[in-house]
HTML snippet that shows the backbone in 3Dmol.js (N, CA, C, O; Angstrom):
<script src="https://3Dmol.org/build/3Dmol-min.js"></script>
<div id="view" style="width:600px;height:400px;position:relative"></div>
<script>
const pdb = `
ATOM      1  N   UNK A   1     129.109 130.535  97.280  1.00  0.00           N
ATOM      2  CA  UNK A   1     129.073 129.495  96.269  1.00  0.00           C
ATOM      3  C   UNK A   1     130.267 128.572  96.483  1.00  0.00           C
ATOM      4  O   UNK A   1     131.400 129.032  96.623  1.00  0.00           O
ATOM      5  N   UNK A   2     130.009 127.287  96.506  1.00  0.00           N
ATOM      6  CA  UNK A   2     131.065 126.296  96.702  1.00  0.00           C
ATOM      7  C   UNK A   2     131.694 125.940  95.371  1.00  0.00           C
ATOM      8  O   UNK A   2     131.038 125.975  94.330  1.00  0.00           O
ATOM      9  N   UNK A   3     132.959 125.601  95.412  1.00  0.00           N
ATOM     10  CA  UNK A   3     133.665 125.183  94.212  1.00  0.00           C
ATOM     11  C   UNK A   3     134.341 123.854  94.502  1.00  0.00           C
ATOM     12  O   UNK A   3     135.145 123.744  95.428  1.00  0.00           O
ATOM     13  N   UNK A   4     134.015 122.860  93.716  1.00  0.00           N
ATOM     14  CA  UNK A   4     134.621 121.549  93.852  1.00  0.00           C
ATOM     15  C   UNK A   4     135.235 121.171  92.526  1.00  0.00           C
ATOM     16  O   UNK A   4     134.710 121.515  91.467  1.00  0.00           O
ATOM     17  N   UNK A   5     136.341 120.468  92.581  1.00  0.00           N
ATOM     18  CA  UNK A   5     136.997 120.014  91.370  1.00  0.00           C
ATOM     19  C   UNK A   5     137.181 118.509  91.485  1.00  0.00           C
ATOM     20  O   UNK A   5     137.628 118.010  92.518  1.00  0.00           O
ATOM     21  N   UNK A   6     136.837 117.786  90.426  1.00  0.00           N
ATOM     22  CA  UNK A   6     136.974 116.334  90.414  1.00  0.00           C
ATOM     23  C   UNK A   6     137.851 115.936  89.247  1.00  0.00           C
ATOM     24  O   UNK A   6     137.765 116.526  88.170  1.00  0.00           O
ATOM     25  N   UNK A   7     138.681 114.951  89.452  1.00  0.00           N
ATOM     26  CA  UNK A   7     139.513 114.418  88.392  1.00  0.00           C
ATOM     27  C   UNK A   7     138.897 113.101  87.945  1.00  0.00           C
ATOM     28  O   UNK A   7     138.694 112.199  88.758  1.00  0.00           O
ATOM     29  N   UNK A   8     138.595 112.989  86.640  1.00  0.00           N
ATOM     30  CA  UNK A   8     138.041 111.758  86.102  1.00  0.00           C
ATOM     31  C   UNK A   8     138.922 111.299  84.957  1.00  0.00           C
ATOM     32  O   UNK A   8     139.626 112.099  84.341  1.00  0.00           O
ATOM     33  N   UNK A   9     138.878 110.011  84.679  1.00  0.00           N
ATOM     34  CA  UNK A   9     139.715 109.430  83.639  1.00  0.00           C
ATOM     35  C   UNK A   9     138.864 109.091  82.426  1.00  0.00           C
ATOM     36  O   UNK A   9     137.744 108.599  82.566  1.00  0.00           O
ATOM     37  N   UNK A  10     139.389 109.350  81.241  1.00  0.00           N
ATOM     38  CA  UNK A  10     138.696 108.990  80.001  1.00  0.00           C
ATOM     39  C   UNK A  10     138.995 107.522  79.726  1.00  0.00           C
ATOM     40  O   UNK A  10     140.155 107.124  79.619  1.00  0.00           O
ATOM     41  N   UNK A  11     137.931 106.716  79.613  1.00  0.00           N
ATOM     42  CA  UNK A  11     138.064 105.280  79.396  1.00  0.00           C
ATOM     43  C   UNK A  11     137.889 104.949  77.916  1.00  0.00           C
ATOM     44  O   UNK A  11     137.665 105.837  77.094  1.00  0.00           O
ATOM     45  N   UNK A  12     137.992 103.666  77.587  1.00  0.00           N
ATOM     46  CA  UNK A  12     137.801 103.252  76.197  1.00  0.00           C
ATOM     47  C   UNK A  12     136.432 103.719  75.721  1.00  0.00           C
ATOM     48  O   UNK A  12     135.486 103.779  76.506  1.00  0.00           O
ATOM     49  N   UNK A  13     136.326 104.043  74.463  1.00  0.00           N
ATOM     50  CA  UNK A  13     135.078 104.571  73.932  1.00  0.00           C
ATOM     51  C   UNK A  13     134.844 106.015  74.367  1.00  0.00           C
ATOM     52  O   UNK A  13     133.746 106.545  74.194  1.00  0.00           O
ATOM     53  N   UNK A  14     135.864 106.651  74.929  1.00  0.00           N
ATOM     54  CA  UNK A  14     135.796 108.041  75.403  1.00  0.00           C
ATOM     55  C   UNK A  14     134.737 108.250  76.472  1.00  0.00           C
ATOM     56  O   UNK A  14     134.112 109.308  76.546  1.00  0.00           O
ATOM     57  N   UNK A  15     134.542 107.226  77.303  1.00  0.00           N
ATOM     58  CA  UNK A  15     133.578 107.323  78.404  1.00  0.00           C
ATOM     59  C   UNK A  15     134.252 107.916  79.627  1.00  0.00           C
ATOM     60  O   UNK A  15     135.450 107.731  79.845  1.00  0.00           O
ATOM     61  N   UNK A  16     133.468 108.633  80.422  1.00  0.00           N
ATOM     62  CA  UNK A  16     133.933 109.137  81.713  1.00  0.00           C
ATOM     63  C   UNK A  16     132.898 108.767  82.771  1.00  0.00           C
ATOM     64  O   UNK A  16     131.709 108.650  82.477  1.00  0.00           O
ATOM     65  N   UNK A  17     133.356 108.588  83.982  1.00  0.00           N
ATOM     66  CA  UNK A  17     132.449 108.290  85.095  1.00  0.00           C
ATOM     67  C   UNK A  17     132.167 109.557  85.879  1.00  0.00           C
ATOM     68  O   UNK A  17     133.056 110.381  86.095  1.00  0.00           O
ATOM     69  N   UNK A  18     130.923 109.701  86.301  1.00  0.00           N
ATOM     70  CA  UNK A  18     130.540 110.841  87.126  1.00  0.00           C
ATOM     71  C   UNK A  18     130.749 110.434  88.587  1.00  0.00           C
ATOM     72  O   UNK A  18     130.199 109.424  89.026  1.00  0.00           O
ATOM     73  N   UNK A  19     131.533 111.201  89.342  1.00  0.00           N
ATOM     74  CA  UNK A  19     131.783 110.847  90.740  1.00  0.00           C
ATOM     75  C   UNK A  19     130.488 110.703  91.546  1.00  0.00           C
ATOM     76  O   UNK A  19     129.515 111.416  91.302  1.00  0.00           O
ATOM     77  N   UNK A  20     130.485 109.789  92.492  1.00  0.00           N
ATOM     78  CA  UNK A  20     129.309 109.482  93.313  1.00  0.00           C
ATOM     79  C   UNK A  20     128.720 110.728  93.960  1.00  0.00           C
ATOM     80  O   UNK A  20     127.502 110.910  93.958  1.00  0.00           O
ATOM     81  N   UNK A  21     129.578 111.592  94.517  1.00  0.00           N
ATOM     82  CA  UNK A  21     129.087 112.792  95.191  1.00  0.00           C
ATOM     83  C   UNK A  21     128.324 113.703  94.225  1.00  0.00           C
ATOM     84  O   UNK A  21     127.319 114.307  94.599  1.00  0.00           O
ATOM     85  N   UNK A  22     128.803 113.796  92.988  1.00  0.00           N
ATOM     86  CA  UNK A  22     128.147 114.639  91.982  1.00  0.00           C
ATOM     87  C   UNK A  22     126.819 114.015  91.568  1.00  0.00           C
ATOM     88  O   UNK A  22     125.817 114.718  91.440  1.00  0.00           O
ATOM     89  N   UNK A  23     126.805 112.695  91.357  1.00  0.00           N
ATOM     90  CA  UNK A  23     125.550 112.002  90.996  1.00  0.00           C
ATOM     91  C   UNK A  23     124.505 112.217  92.076  1.00  0.00           C
ATOM     92  O   UNK A  23     123.345 112.495  91.773  1.00  0.00           O
ATOM     93  N   UNK A  24     124.904 112.092  93.322  1.00  0.00           N
ATOM     94  CA  UNK A  24     123.963 112.248  94.430  1.00  0.00           C
ATOM     95  C   UNK A  24     123.463 113.688  94.534  1.00  0.00           C
ATOM     96  O   UNK A  24     122.268 113.921  94.711  1.00  0.00           O
ATOM     97  N   UNK A  25     124.371 114.647  94.424  1.00  0.00           N
ATOM     98  CA  UNK A  25     123.989 116.055  94.575  1.00  0.00           C
ATOM     99  C   UNK A  25     123.008 116.498  93.489  1.00  0.00           C
ATOM    100  O   UNK A  25     122.083 117.263  93.760  1.00  0.00           O
ATOM    101  N   UNK A  26     123.212 116.016  92.259  1.00  0.00           N
ATOM    102  CA  UNK A  26     122.365 116.443  91.149  1.00  0.00           C
ATOM    103  C   UNK A  26     121.345 115.392  90.737  1.00  0.00           C
ATOM    104  O   UNK A  26     120.661 115.544  89.725  1.00  0.00           O
ATOM    105  N   UNK A  27     121.246 114.320  91.531  1.00  0.00           N
ATOM    106  CA  UNK A  27     120.273 113.251  91.292  1.00  0.00           C
ATOM    107  C   UNK A  27     120.368 112.698  89.866  1.00  0.00           C
ATOM    108  O   UNK A  27     119.354 112.511  89.192  1.00  0.00           O
ATOM    109  N   UNK A  28     121.604 112.440  89.417  1.00  0.00           N
ATOM    110  CA  UNK A  28     121.842 111.901  88.078  1.00  0.00           C
ATOM    111  C   UNK A  28     121.604 110.400  88.103  1.00  0.00           C
ATOM    112  O   UNK A  28     122.169 109.681  88.928  1.00  0.00           O
ATOM    113  N   UNK A  29     120.774 109.945  87.201  1.00  0.00           N
ATOM    114  CA  UNK A  29     120.429 108.525  87.118  1.00  0.00           C
ATOM    115  C   UNK A  29     120.841 107.976  85.756  1.00  0.00           C
ATOM    116  O   UNK A  29     121.042 108.735  84.808  1.00  0.00           O
ATOM    117  N   UNK A  30     120.965 106.658  85.667  1.00  0.00           N
ATOM    118  CA  UNK A  30     121.274 106.004  84.400  1.00  0.00           C
ATOM    119  C   UNK A  30     120.173 106.353  83.404  1.00  0.00           C
ATOM    120  O   UNK A  30     118.987 106.258  83.722  1.00  0.00           O
ATOM    121  N   UNK A  31     120.565 106.752  82.210  1.00  0.00           N
ATOM    122  CA  UNK A  31     119.608 107.134  81.180  1.00  0.00           C
ATOM    123  C   UNK A  31     119.358 108.629  81.107  1.00  0.00           C
ATOM    124  O   UNK A  31     118.798 109.110  80.121  1.00  0.00           O
ATOM    125  N   UNK A  32     119.764 109.383  82.136  1.00  0.00           N
ATOM    126  CA  UNK A  32     119.614 110.840  82.091  1.00  0.00           C
ATOM    127  C   UNK A  32     120.494 111.399  80.982  1.00  0.00           C
ATOM    128  O   UNK A  32     121.538 110.831  80.661  1.00  0.00           O
ATOM    129  N   UNK A  33     120.071 112.505  80.404  1.00  0.00           N
ATOM    130  CA  UNK A  33     120.859 113.155  79.372  1.00  0.00           C
ATOM    131  C   UNK A  33     121.573 114.364  79.955  1.00  0.00           C
ATOM    132  O   UNK A  33     121.014 115.116  80.754  1.00  0.00           O
ATOM    133  N   UNK A  34     122.828 114.533  79.532  1.00  0.00           N
ATOM    134  CA  UNK A  34     123.634 115.671  79.949  1.00  0.00           C
ATOM    135  C   UNK A  34     123.993 116.481  78.714  1.00  0.00           C
ATOM    136  O   UNK A  34     123.985 115.959  77.599  1.00  0.00           O
ATOM    137  N   UNK A  35     124.304 117.743  78.909  1.00  0.00           N
ATOM    138  CA  UNK A  35     124.749 118.611  77.824  1.00  0.00           C
ATOM    139  C   UNK A  35     126.204 118.954  78.047  1.00  0.00           C
ATOM    140  O   UNK A  35     126.633 119.152  79.183  1.00  0.00           O
ATOM    141  N   UNK A  36     126.971 119.026  76.962  1.00  0.00           N
ATOM    142  CA  UNK A  36     128.361 119.467  77.024  1.00  0.00           C
ATOM    143  C   UNK A  36     128.470 120.784  76.291  1.00  0.00           C
ATOM    144  O   UNK A  36     127.958 120.941  75.183  1.00  0.00           O
ATOM    145  N   UNK A  37     129.138 121.724  76.920  1.00  0.00           N
ATOM    146  CA  UNK A  37     129.299 123.046  76.339  1.00  0.00           C
ATOM    147  C   UNK A  37     130.776 123.411  76.407  1.00  0.00           C
ATOM    148  O   UNK A  37     131.437 123.155  77.413  1.00  0.00           O
ATOM    149  N   UNK A  38     131.285 123.999  75.354  1.00  0.00           N
ATOM    150  CA  UNK A  38     132.672 124.454  75.331  1.00  0.00           C
ATOM    151  C   UNK A  38     132.656 125.973  75.405  1.00  0.00           C
ATOM    152  O   UNK A  38     132.070 126.646  74.557  1.00  0.00           O
ATOM    153  N   UNK A  39     133.312 126.500  76.436  1.00  0.00           N
ATOM    154  CA  UNK A  39     133.442 127.951  76.617  1.00  0.00           C
ATOM    155  C   UNK A  39     134.931 128.257  76.714  1.00  0.00           C
ATOM    156  O   UNK A  39     135.562 128.019  77.744  1.00  0.00           O
ATOM    157  N   UNK A  40     135.472 128.781  75.642  1.00  0.00           N
ATOM    158  CA  UNK A  40     136.914 129.054  75.645  1.00  0.00           C
ATOM    159  C   UNK A  40     137.665 127.753  75.865  1.00  0.00           C
ATOM    160  O   UNK A  40     137.527 126.821  75.074  1.00  0.00           O
ATOM    161  N   UNK A  41     138.445 127.675  76.909  1.00  0.00           N
ATOM    162  CA  UNK A  41     139.215 126.477  77.233  1.00  0.00           C
ATOM    163  C   UNK A  41     138.528 125.575  78.247  1.00  0.00           C
ATOM    164  O   UNK A  41     139.166 124.680  78.802  1.00  0.00           O
ATOM    165  N   UNK A  42     137.242 125.791  78.500  1.00  0.00           N
ATOM    166  CA  UNK A  42     136.523 124.994  79.493  1.00  0.00           C
ATOM    167  C   UNK A  42     135.513 124.074  78.832  1.00  0.00           C
ATOM    168  O   UNK A  42     134.886 124.430  77.834  1.00  0.00           O
ATOM    169  N   UNK A  43     135.365 122.892  79.401  1.00  0.00           N
ATOM    170  CA  UNK A  43     134.330 121.943  79.012  1.00  0.00           C
ATOM    171  C   UNK A  43     133.345 121.894  80.177  1.00  0.00           C
ATOM    172  O   UNK A  43     133.714 121.522  81.291  1.00  0.00           O
ATOM    173  N   UNK A  44     132.108 122.266  79.924  1.00  0.00           N
ATOM    174  CA  UNK A  44     131.088 122.345  80.975  1.00  0.00           C
ATOM    175  C   UNK A  44     130.040 121.278  80.713  1.00  0.00           C
ATOM    176  O   UNK A  44     129.473 121.208  79.622  1.00  0.00           O
ATOM    177  N   UNK A  45     129.784 120.451  81.712  1.00  0.00           N
ATOM    178  CA  UNK A  45     128.771 119.404  81.612  1.00  0.00           C
ATOM    179  C   UNK A  45     127.637 119.767  82.556  1.00  0.00           C
ATOM    180  O   UNK A  45     127.857 120.035  83.737  1.00  0.00           O
ATOM    181  N   UNK A  46     126.413 119.772  82.019  1.00  0.00           N
ATOM    182  CA  UNK A  46     125.264 120.115  82.853  1.00  0.00           C
ATOM    183  C   UNK A  46     124.099 119.191  82.527  1.00  0.00           C
ATOM    184  O   UNK A  46     124.103 118.497  81.510  1.00  0.00           O
ATOM    185  N   UNK A  47     123.107 119.194  83.405  1.00  0.00           N
ATOM    186  CA  UNK A  47     121.920 118.390  83.166  1.00  0.00           C
ATOM    187  C   UNK A  47     121.153 118.978  81.992  1.00  0.00           C
ATOM    188  O   UNK A  47     120.944 120.189  81.926  1.00  0.00           O
ATOM    189  N   UNK A  48     120.738 118.130  81.074  1.00  0.00           N
ATOM    190  CA  UNK A  48     119.957 118.588  79.923  1.00  0.00           C
ATOM    191  C   UNK A  48     118.556 118.917  80.405  1.00  0.00           C
ATOM    192  O   UNK A  48     117.961 118.167  81.179  1.00  0.00           O
ATOM    193  N   UNK A  49     118.044 120.026  79.949  1.00  0.00           N
ATOM    194  CA  UNK A  49     116.678 120.411  80.295  1.00  0.00           C
ATOM    195  C   UNK A  49     115.758 119.862  79.225  1.00  0.00           C
ATOM    196  O   UNK A  49     116.012 120.022  78.031  1.00  0.00           O
ATOM    197  N   UNK A  50     114.693 119.215  79.655  1.00  0.00           N
ATOM    198  CA  UNK A  50     113.718 118.671  78.709  1.00  0.00           C
ATOM    199  C   UNK A  50     112.925 119.824  78.120  1.00  0.00           C
ATOM    200  O   UNK A  50     112.563 120.767  78.823  1.00  0.00           O
ATOM    201  N   UNK A  51     112.663 119.739  76.834  1.00  0.00           N
ATOM    202  CA  UNK A  51     111.918 120.822  76.186  1.00  0.00           C
ATOM    203  C   UNK A  51     110.495 120.859  76.745  1.00  0.00           C
ATOM    204  O   UNK A  51     109.944 119.818  77.102  1.00  0.00           O
ATOM    205  N   UNK A  52     109.900 122.041  76.822  1.00  0.00           N
ATOM    206  CA  UNK A  52     108.531 122.155  77.336  1.00  0.00           C
ATOM    207  C   UNK A  52     107.543 121.306  76.545  1.00  0.00           C
ATOM    208  O   UNK A  52     106.588 120.778  77.116  1.00  0.00           O
ATOM    209  N   UNK A  53     107.759 121.168  75.242  1.00  0.00           N
ATOM    210  CA  UNK A  53     106.878 120.354  74.415  1.00  0.00           C
ATOM    211  C   UNK A  53     106.896 118.901  74.872  1.00  0.00           C
ATOM    212  O   UNK A  53     105.848 118.259  74.942  1.00  0.00           O
ATOM    213  N   UNK A  54     108.078 118.381  75.182  1.00  0.00           N
ATOM    214  CA  UNK A  54     108.188 116.988  75.617  1.00  0.00           C
ATOM    215  C   UNK A  54     107.576 116.803  77.011  1.00  0.00           C
ATOM    216  O   UNK A  54     107.013 115.748  77.304  1.00  0.00           O
ATOM    217  N   UNK A  55     107.683 117.820  77.866  1.00  0.00           N
ATOM    218  CA  UNK A  55     107.084 117.708  79.194  1.00  0.00           C
ATOM    219  C   UNK A  55     105.569 117.658  79.080  1.00  0.00           C
ATOM    220  O   UNK A  55     104.919 116.934  79.834  1.00  0.00           O
ATOM    221  N   UNK A  56     104.994 118.419  78.146  1.00  0.00           N
ATOM    222  CA  UNK A  56     103.545 118.408  77.961  1.00  0.00           C
ATOM    223  C   UNK A  56     103.059 117.091  77.379  1.00  0.00           C
ATOM    224  O   UNK A  56     101.941 116.670  77.672  1.00  0.00           O
ATOM    225  N   UNK A  57     103.871 116.433  76.562  1.00  0.00           N
ATOM    226  CA  UNK A  57     103.464 115.175  75.935  1.00  0.00           C
ATOM    227  C   UNK A  57     103.106 114.131  76.988  1.00  0.00           C
ATOM    228  O   UNK A  57     102.212 113.313  76.768  1.00  0.00           O
ATOM    229  N   UNK A  58     103.787 114.149  78.117  1.00  0.00           N
ATOM    230  CA  UNK A  58     103.552 113.154  79.140  1.00  0.00           C
ATOM    231  C   UNK A  58     102.321 113.386  79.987  1.00  0.00           C
ATOM    232  O   UNK A  58     101.900 112.485  80.713  1.00  0.00           O
ATOM    233  N   UNK A  59     101.722 114.588  79.914  1.00  0.00           N
ATOM    234  CA  UNK A  59     100.566 114.849  80.763  1.00  0.00           C
ATOM    235  C   UNK A  59      99.250 114.739  80.008  1.00  0.00           C
ATOM    236  O   UNK A  59      98.178 114.949  80.576  1.00  0.00           O
ATOM    237  N   UNK A  60      99.338 114.409  78.717  1.00  0.00           N
ATOM    238  CA  UNK A  60      98.113 114.255  77.936  1.00  0.00           C
ATOM    239  C   UNK A  60      97.320 113.069  78.457  1.00  0.00           C
ATOM    240  O   UNK A  60      97.888 112.036  78.814  1.00  0.00           O
ATOM    241  N   UNK A  61      96.004 113.224  78.498  1.00  0.00           N
ATOM    242  CA  UNK A  61      95.148 112.156  79.010  1.00  0.00           C
ATOM    243  C   UNK A  61      95.346 110.885  78.199  1.00  0.00           C
ATOM    244  O   UNK A  61      95.285 110.904  76.970  1.00  0.00           O
ATOM    245  N   UNK A  62      95.582 109.790  78.893  1.00  0.00           N
ATOM    246  CA  UNK A  62      95.743 108.501  78.239  1.00  0.00           C
ATOM    247  C   UNK A  62      97.125 108.257  77.679  1.00  0.00           C
ATOM    248  O   UNK A  62      97.365 107.211  77.076  1.00  0.00           O
ATOM    249  N   UNK A  63      98.050 109.200  77.863  1.00  0.00           N
ATOM    250  CA  UNK A  63      99.402 109.009  77.339  1.00  0.00           C
ATOM    251  C   UNK A  63     100.089 107.907  78.127  1.00  0.00           C
ATOM    252  O   UNK A  63     100.072 107.940  79.358  1.00  0.00           O
ATOM    253  N   UNK A  64     100.694 106.931  77.457  1.00  0.00           N
ATOM    254  CA  UNK A  64     101.394 105.867  78.175  1.00  0.00           C
ATOM    255  C   UNK A  64     102.591 106.441  78.920  1.00  0.00           C
ATOM    256  O   UNK A  64     103.350 107.235  78.364  1.00  0.00           O
ATOM    257  N   UNK A  65     102.763 106.043  80.173  1.00  0.00           N
ATOM    258  CA  UNK A  65     103.827 106.604  80.996  1.00  0.00           C
ATOM    259  C   UNK A  65     105.166 105.912  80.784  1.00  0.00           C
ATOM    260  O   UNK A  65     106.191 106.408  81.250  1.00  0.00           O
ATOM    261  N   UNK A  66     105.181 104.770  80.087  1.00  0.00           N
ATOM    262  CA  UNK A  66     106.443 104.057  79.898  1.00  0.00           C
ATOM    263  C   UNK A  66     107.106 104.377  78.567  1.00  0.00           C
ATOM    264  O   UNK A  66     108.067 103.710  78.184  1.00  0.00           O
ATOM    265  N   UNK A  67     106.609 105.391  77.852  1.00  0.00           N
ATOM    266  CA  UNK A  67     107.173 105.790  76.570  1.00  0.00           C
ATOM    267  C   UNK A  67     107.779 107.179  76.732  1.00  0.00           C
ATOM    268  O   UNK A  67     107.170 108.061  77.337  1.00  0.00           O
ATOM    269  N   UNK A  68     108.982 107.370  76.188  1.00  0.00           N
ATOM    270  CA  UNK A  68     109.655 108.662  76.318  1.00  0.00           C
ATOM    271  C   UNK A  68     108.959 109.712  75.465  1.00  0.00           C
ATOM    272  O   UNK A  68     108.189 109.388  74.561  1.00  0.00           O
ATOM    273  N   UNK A  69     109.241 110.968  75.764  1.00  0.00           N
ATOM    274  CA  UNK A  69     108.676 112.071  75.003  1.00  0.00           C
ATOM    275  C   UNK A  69     109.062 111.994  73.535  1.00  0.00           C
ATOM    276  O   UNK A  69     108.249 112.292  72.659  1.00  0.00           O
ATOM    277  N   UNK A  70     110.311 111.593  73.260  1.00  0.00           N
ATOM    278  CA  UNK A  70     110.761 111.468  71.867  1.00  0.00           C
ATOM    279  C   UNK A  70     109.941 110.418  71.135  1.00  0.00           C
ATOM    280  O   UNK A  70     109.541 110.630  69.990  1.00  0.00           O
ATOM    281  N   UNK A  71     109.689 109.289  71.786  1.00  0.00           N
ATOM    282  CA  UNK A  71     108.908 108.219  71.157  1.00  0.00           C
ATOM    283  C   UNK A  71     107.468 108.673  70.916  1.00  0.00           C
ATOM    284  O   UNK A  71     106.879 108.342  69.887  1.00  0.00           O
ATOM    285  N   UNK A  72     106.899 109.427  71.857  1.00  0.00           N
ATOM    286  CA  UNK A  72     105.545 109.950  71.681  1.00  0.00           C
ATOM    287  C   UNK A  72     105.478 110.887  70.482  1.00  0.00           C
ATOM    288  O   UNK A  72     104.556 110.808  69.670  1.00  0.00           O
ATOM    289  N   UNK A  73     106.468 111.778  70.382  1.00  0.00           N
ATOM    290  CA  UNK A  73     106.490 112.728  69.277  1.00  0.00           C
ATOM    291  C   UNK A  73     106.632 112.005  67.940  1.00  0.00           C
ATOM    292  O   UNK A  73     105.921 112.326  66.987  1.00  0.00           O
ATOM    293  N   UNK A  74     107.545 111.029  67.857  1.00  0.00           N
ATOM    294  CA  UNK A  74     107.724 110.285  66.613  1.00  0.00           C
ATOM    295  C   UNK A  74     106.457 109.527  66.231  1.00  0.00           C
ATOM    296  O   UNK A  74     106.092 109.479  65.056  1.00  0.00           O
ATOM    297  N   UNK A  75     105.791 108.940  67.210  1.00  0.00           N
ATOM    298  CA  UNK A  75     104.545 108.227  66.949  1.00  0.00           C
ATOM    299  C   UNK A  75     103.464 109.161  66.439  1.00  0.00           C
ATOM    300  O   UNK A  75     102.719 108.820  65.521  1.00  0.00           O
ATOM    301  N   UNK A  76     103.380 110.343  67.039  1.00  0.00           N
ATOM    302  CA  UNK A  76     102.381 111.325  66.617  1.00  0.00           C
ATOM    303  C   UNK A  76     102.658 111.806  65.186  1.00  0.00           C
ATOM    304  O   UNK A  76     101.734 111.948  64.384  1.00  0.00           O
ATOM    305  N   UNK A  77     103.927 112.054  64.877  1.00  0.00           N
ATOM    306  CA  UNK A  77     104.288 112.471  63.517  1.00  0.00           C
ATOM    307  C   UNK A  77     103.974 111.384  62.506  1.00  0.00           C
ATOM    308  O   UNK A  77     103.505 111.670  61.404  1.00  0.00           O
ATOM    309  N   UNK A  78     104.233 110.134  62.879  1.00  0.00           N
ATOM    310  CA  UNK A  78     103.953 109.016  61.987  1.00  0.00           C
ATOM    311  C   UNK A  78     102.444 108.897  61.730  1.00  0.00           C
ATOM    312  O   UNK A  78     102.021 108.652  60.600  1.00  0.00           O
ATOM    313  N   UNK A  79     101.639 109.072  62.782  1.00  0.00           N
ATOM    314  CA  UNK A  79     100.176 109.006  62.649  1.00  0.00           C
ATOM    315  C   UNK A  79      99.660 110.127  61.733  1.00  0.00           C
ATOM    316  O   UNK A  79      98.764 109.902  60.920  1.00  0.00           O
ATOM    317  N   UNK A  80     100.221 111.313  61.866  1.00  0.00           N
ATOM    318  CA  UNK A  80      99.757 112.445  61.060  1.00  0.00           C
ATOM    319  C   UNK A  80     100.155 112.309  59.600  1.00  0.00           C
ATOM    320  O   UNK A  80      99.475 112.829  58.716  1.00  0.00           O
ATOM    321  N   UNK A  81     101.274 111.597  59.342  1.00  0.00           N
ATOM    322  CA  UNK A  81     101.727 111.457  57.961  1.00  0.00           C
ATOM    323  C   UNK A  81     101.091 110.234  57.294  1.00  0.00           C
ATOM    324  O   UNK A  81     101.322 109.972  56.114  1.00  0.00           O
ATOM    325  N   UNK A  82     100.296 109.497  58.053  1.00  0.00           N
ATOM    326  CA  UNK A  82      99.623 108.310  57.492  1.00  0.00           C
ATOM    327  C   UNK A  82     100.525 107.097  57.426  1.00  0.00           C
ATOM    328  O   UNK A  82     100.193 106.112  56.766  1.00  0.00           O
ATOM    329  N   UNK A  83     101.686 107.154  58.115  1.00  0.00           N
ATOM    330  CA  UNK A  83     102.634 106.025  58.048  1.00  0.00           C
ATOM    331  C   UNK A  83     102.518 105.216  59.219  1.00  0.00           C
ATOM    332  O   UNK A  83     103.228 104.219  59.354  1.00  0.00           O
TER     333      UNK A  83
END
`;
const viewer = $3Dmol.createViewer("view");
viewer.addModel(pdb, "pdb");
viewer.setStyle({}, {cartoon: {color: "spectrum"}});
viewer.zoomTo();
viewer.render();
</script>
């Protein structure tokens, strides 16, 4: 198992940049969601896993492909509530 350490700077708005090598290795794209986890004195950032329910929403017949799973779910809830 390889171990790499990267130093990043916290910018205004508490933003950090993901190093190019890390973006390439994990195929991180603009708009991707990451998870932050605190374990003791460590801050761990990992790729967020999409819930199985949201993955299924995109394969429904006739589902628009340009709408996110969250938007599909909200639309479905709105339709069921009559709103």
